[in-house]
LOLONU-454926 format. One line per field, with one value per atom (N, C-alpha, C, O): x, y, z. Coordinates in steps of 0.2 Angstrom, whole numbers, plus 5000, padded with zeros to 4 digits. Layout:
X = c(X, ...)
Y = c(Y, ...)
Z = c(Z, ...)
//
This chain:
X = c(4924, 4932, 4933, 4938, 4929, 4930, 4930, 4934, 4925, 4924, 4930, 4932, 4933, 4939, 4945, 4949, 4946, 4951, 4950, 4955, 4944, 4942, 4943, 4946, 4941, 4943, 4950, 4953, 4954, 4961, 4964, 4969, 4962, 4965, 4963, 4967, 4957, 4955, 4959, 4961, 4960, 4964, 4971, 4974, 4974, 4981, 4981, 4985, 4976, 4975, 4975, 4978, 4970, 4969, 4975, 4977, 4979, 4985, 4990, 4993, 4991, 4996, 4994, 4998, 4987, 4984, 4986, 4987, 4984, 4985, 4993, 4994, 4997, 5004, 5006, 5010, 5004, 5005, 5002, 5006, 4996, 4993, 4997, 4998, 5000, 5004, 5010, 5013, 5013, 5020, 5018, 5022, 5013, 5011, 5010, 5012, 5006, 5004, 5011, 5011, 5015, 5022, 5026, 5028, 5026, 5029, 5026, 5029, 5019, 5016, 5017, 5018, 5017, 5018, 5025, 5026, 5030, 5037, 5037, 5040, 5034, 5034, 5030, 5033, 5025, 5021, 5025, 5025, 5029, 5033, 5039, 5042, 5041, 5047, 5044, 5049, 5038, 5036, 5038, 5040, 5037, 5040, 5047, 5049, 5051, 5058, 5059, 5064, 5055, 5056, 5054, 5057, 5049, 5047, 5053, 5055, 5056, 5061, 5067, 5070, 5069, 5075, 5074, 5079, 5068, 5066, 5067, 5070, 5065, 5065, 5073, 5075, 5077, 5084, 5087, 5092, 5086, 5089, 5087, 5091, 5081, 5079, 5083, 5085, 5084, 5088, 5096, 5098, 5098, 5105, 5106, 5110, 5101, 5101, 5101, 5104, 5096, 5096, 5102, 5104, 5105, 5111, 5117, 5121, 5117, 5123, 5123, 5128, 5117, 5116, 5115, 5115, 5116, 5115, 5108, 5108, 5103, 5097, 5092, 5093, 5086, 5081, 5078, 5077, 5078, 5075, 5076, 5074, 5080, 5082, 5077, 5078, 5073, 5068, 5061, 5059, 5058, 5052, 5047, 5047, 5042, 5037, 5033, 5031, 5032, 5028, 5031, 5027, 5038, 5041, 5040, 5039, 5041, 5040, 5033, 5032, 5028, 5021, 5020, 5016, 5023, 5022, 5025, 5022, 5031, 5034, 5030, 5029, 5027, 5023, 5016, 5014, 5014, 5008, 5009, 5005, 5015, 5017, 5018, 5016, 5021, 5021, 5015, 5013, 5010, 5003, 5000, 4996, 5000, 4997, 4999, 4996, 5006, 5009, 5006, 5004, 5005, 5003, 4995, 4993, 4991, 4984, 4983, 4979, 4988, 4987, 4989, 4986, 4994, 4996, 4991, 4989, 4988, 4982, 4976, 4973, 4975, 4969, 4971, 4967, 4977, 4979, 4979, 4976, 4981, 4981, 4974, 4972, 4969, 4962, 4959, 4955, 4961, 4958, 4961, 4957, 4967, 4970, 4967, 4966, 4966, 4963, 4956, 4954, 4952, 4945, 4945, 4941, 4950, 4950, 4952, 4949, 4957, 4959, 4953, 4952, 4949, 4944, 4938, 4935, 4938, 4933, 4935, 4931, 4941, 4944, 4943, 4941, 4945, 4944, 4937, 4935, 4933, 4925, 4923, 4919, 4926, 4924, 4926, 4923, 4933, 4935, 4931, 4930, 4930, 4926, 4919, 4917, 4916, 4909, 4910, 4905, 4915, 4915, 4917, 4914, 4920, 4922, 4916, 4916, 4912, 4907, 4909, 4906, 4914, 4916, 4916, 4915, 4917, 4917, 4924, 4929, 4924, 4930, 4935, 4941, 4933, 4938, 4941, 4947, 4938, 4941, 4946, 4952, 4945, 4949, 4955, 4961, 4954, 4960, 4964, 4971, 4962, 4966, 4970, 4975, 4967, 4970, 4976, 4981, 4976, 4981, 4986, 4991, 4985, 4989, 4988, 4993, 4983, 4981, 4978, 4972, 4980, 4977, 4973, 4973, 4970, 4966, 4971, 4977, 4968, 4972, 4977, 4980, 4977, 4982, 4979, 4982)
Y = c(4845, 4846, 4854, 4857, 4857, 4864, 4868, 4873, 4867, 4871, 4870, 4875, 4864, 4864, 4868, 4871, 4868, 4871, 4879, 4883, 4881, 4888, 4890, 4896, 4886, 4887, 4887, 4892, 4883, 4883, 4889, 4892, 4891, 4898, 4903, 4908, 4904, 4909, 4909, 4914, 4903, 4902, 4905, 4908, 4903, 4906, 4913, 4916, 4916, 4923, 4926, 4932, 4924, 4927, 4926, 4931, 4921, 4920, 4925, 4928, 4926, 4931, 4938, 4943, 4940, 4946, 4947, 4952, 4942, 4942, 4943, 4947, 4940, 4941, 4948, 4952, 4951, 4958, 4963, 4968, 4961, 4966, 4965, 4970, 4959, 4958, 4962, 4965, 4962, 4966, 4973, 4977, 4976, 4983, 4985, 4990, 4980, 4982, 4982, 4986, 4977, 4977, 4984, 4987, 4986, 4992, 4998, 5003, 4998, 5004, 5004, 5009, 4998, 4997, 5000, 5003, 4998, 5001, 5008, 5011, 5011, 5018, 5021, 5027, 5018, 5021, 5021, 5025, 5015, 5014, 5019, 5020, 5022, 5026, 5034, 5038, 5035, 5042, 5045, 5050, 5041, 5044, 5046, 5051, 5042, 5043, 5049, 5053, 5050, 5056, 5063, 5068, 5062, 5068, 5069, 5075, 5064, 5065, 5068, 5072, 5065, 5068, 5075, 5079, 5076, 5083, 5088, 5093, 5085, 5089, 5090, 5096, 5085, 5086, 5090, 5094, 5090, 5094, 5102, 5106, 5103, 5110, 5112, 5118, 5107, 5109, 5111, 5116, 5107, 5108, 5115, 5119, 5116, 5123, 5129, 5133, 5128, 5134, 5134, 5140, 5129, 5129, 5131, 5135, 5130, 5132, 5140, 5143, 5143, 5150, 5154, 5160, 5150, 5154, 5158, 5164, 5156, 5159, 5155, 5148, 5157, 5153, 5148, 5142, 5150, 5146, 5149, 5154, 5145, 5148, 5146, 5149, 5141, 5139, 5142, 5141, 5146, 5149, 5144, 5138, 5146, 5141, 5139, 5133, 5143, 5141, 5136, 5131, 5136, 5130, 5123, 5118, 5124, 5118, 5115, 5109, 5120, 5118, 5114, 5109, 5117, 5114, 5107, 5103, 5106, 5100, 5095, 5089, 5097, 5092, 5091, 5085, 5096, 5094, 5090, 5085, 5090, 5086, 5079, 5074, 5078, 5071, 5068, 5062, 5072, 5070, 5068, 5063, 5072, 5071, 5064, 5060, 5063, 5057, 5051, 5046, 5052, 5046, 5045, 5039, 5050, 5050, 5046, 5042, 5048, 5045, 5038, 5033, 5036, 5029, 5025, 5020, 5028, 5025, 5024, 5018, 5029, 5028, 5022, 5018, 5022, 5017, 5010, 5005, 5010, 5003, 5001, 4995, 5005, 5003, 5001, 4996, 5004, 5002, 4995, 4991, 4994, 4987, 4982, 4976, 4984, 4979, 4977, 4972, 4982, 4981, 4977, 4972, 4978, 4974, 4967, 4962, 4966, 4959, 4955, 4950, 4959, 4956, 4954, 4949, 4958, 4956, 4950, 4946, 4949, 4944, 4937, 4932, 4938, 4932, 4930, 4924, 4935, 4934, 4930, 4925, 4932, 4928, 4921, 4916, 4920, 4913, 4909, 4903, 4912, 4908, 4906, 4901, 4911, 4910, 4904, 4899, 4904, 4899, 4892, 4887, 4892, 4886, 4883, 4878, 4888, 4887, 4886, 4882, 4890, 4890, 4898, 4902, 4898, 4905, 4908, 4905, 4915, 4919, 4917, 4916, 4916, 4915, 4908, 4908, 4903, 4897, 4898, 4895, 4901, 4903, 4906, 4905, 4911, 4915, 4911, 4912, 4907, 4902, 4897, 4896, 4895, 4891, 4894, 4891, 4901, 4904, 4907, 4911, 4906, 4908, 4915, 4918, 4918, 4925, 4925, 4922, 4928, 4928, 4934, 4939, 4935, 4941, 4947, 4946, 4952, 4959, 4959, 4964, 4955, 4955, 4958, 4958)
Z = c(4902, 4901, 4900, 4902, 4895, 4894, 4900, 4901, 4904, 4910, 4915, 4918, 4915, 4919, 4917, 4920, 4910, 4907, 4908, 4909, 4907, 4908, 4915, 4917, 4920, 4927, 4929, 4933, 4926, 4927, 4924, 4927, 4918, 4915, 4920, 4921, 4922, 4927, 4933, 4936, 4936, 4942, 4941, 4945, 4935, 4934, 4933, 4936, 4930, 4929, 4935, 4937, 4940, 4946, 4951, 4954, 4950, 4954, 4952, 4956, 4945, 4943, 4945, 4947, 4945, 4947, 4954, 4957, 4958, 4965, 4967, 4972, 4963, 4965, 4963, 4967, 4958, 4956, 4961, 4963, 4964, 4969, 4975, 4979, 4977, 4983, 4982, 4987, 4977, 4975, 4976, 4980, 4973, 4974, 4981, 4983, 4984, 4991, 4996, 5000, 4994, 4998, 4997, 5001, 4990, 4989, 4992, 4995, 4992, 4996, 5003, 5006, 5006, 5013, 5015, 5020, 5011, 5011, 5011, 5015, 5006, 5006, 5012, 5014, 5014, 5020, 5026, 5031, 5027, 5033, 5033, 5039, 5027, 5027, 5029, 5030, 5029, 5030, 5037, 5037, 5042, 5048, 5048, 5051, 5045, 5044, 5040, 5041, 5035, 5031, 5035, 5035, 5039, 5044, 5049, 5050, 5052, 5056, 5053, 5056, 5047, 5044, 5041, 5041, 5039, 5038, 5044, 5043, 5049, 5056, 5058, 5060, 5057, 5059, 5054, 5056, 5048, 5043, 5045, 5044, 5047, 5049, 5055, 5055, 5060, 5066, 5064, 5066, 5059, 5057, 5053, 5054, 5049, 5046, 5051, 5050, 5055, 5060, 5064, 5066, 5066, 5071, 5066, 5069, 5060, 5056, 5055, 5054, 5055, 5054, 5060, 5060, 5066, 5072, 5072, 5075, 5069, 5070, 5073, 5072, 5075, 5078, 5073, 5075, 5067, 5062, 5055, 5054, 5051, 5045, 5039, 5034, 5041, 5036, 5038, 5043, 5033, 5035, 5036, 5033, 5041, 5042, 5036, 5036, 5032, 5026, 5022, 5019, 5022, 5018, 5022, 5019, 5028, 5033, 5032, 5031, 5032, 5031, 5024, 5024, 5019, 5012, 5012, 5009, 5015, 5015, 5019, 5016, 5024, 5028, 5024, 5024, 5021, 5017, 5011, 5009, 5008, 5002, 5005, 5002, 5011, 5014, 5015, 5014, 5018, 5020, 5013, 5013, 5008, 5002, 4999, 4996, 4999, 4997, 5001, 4998, 5007, 5012, 5010, 5009, 5009, 5007, 5001, 5000, 4996, 4989, 4989, 4986, 4993, 4994, 4998, 4996, 5003, 5006, 5001, 5002, 4997, 4992, 4987, 4986, 4985, 4980, 4984, 4981, 4990, 4994, 4994, 4993, 4996, 4997, 4990, 4990, 4985, 4978, 4976, 4974, 4978, 4977, 4981, 4979, 4987, 4992, 4990, 4990, 4988, 4985, 4979, 4978, 4975, 4969, 4970, 4968, 4975, 4977, 4980, 4979, 4985, 4988, 4983, 4983, 4978, 4972, 4969, 4967, 4967, 4964, 4968, 4966, 4974, 4979, 4979, 4979, 4979, 4980, 4974, 4974, 4968, 4961, 4962, 4960, 4964, 4964, 4969, 4968, 4975, 4980, 4978, 4979, 4974, 4971, 4966, 4966, 4962, 4957, 4960, 4958, 4966, 4969, 4974, 4976, 4975, 4980, 4987, 4991, 4989, 4996, 4998, 4994, 5005, 5008, 5006, 5006, 5006, 5005, 5010, 5009, 5017, 5022, 5021, 5022, 5018, 5017, 5011, 5012, 5006, 5001, 5003, 5001, 5007, 5010, 5014, 5013, 5018, 5022, 5017, 5019, 5012, 5007, 5004, 5003, 5003, 5000, 5006, 5004, 5012, 5017, 5019, 5022, 5018, 5020, 5026, 5027, 5031, 5038, 5039, 5035, 5045, 5047, 5047, 5049, 5044, 5044, 5039, 5038, 5034, 5029, 5023, 5017)
//
């Protein structure tokens, strides 16, 4: 009986951790999906600036490069965070699968997680 209670607690803990990871993953995906729009809006802002001042380019190249580097750095950090969360989630799923004596694929299917998610 004690083992069932312990497993039930572990299952609840893992579910709440999984939900937190899914929320964080969703937020990261949103941030990553907005990166192309940031690049486009940054580019259109540069065009407006240069047309407003009737100069070929009113923003120095160094500033543009710095903005691009900052966006890329944000993307790389987000990707790194995503990979850490994914590794953690896979580890947790592996622990639950091992406790249940099933394959990870079966457990993922039970929770409705498909390939590539």
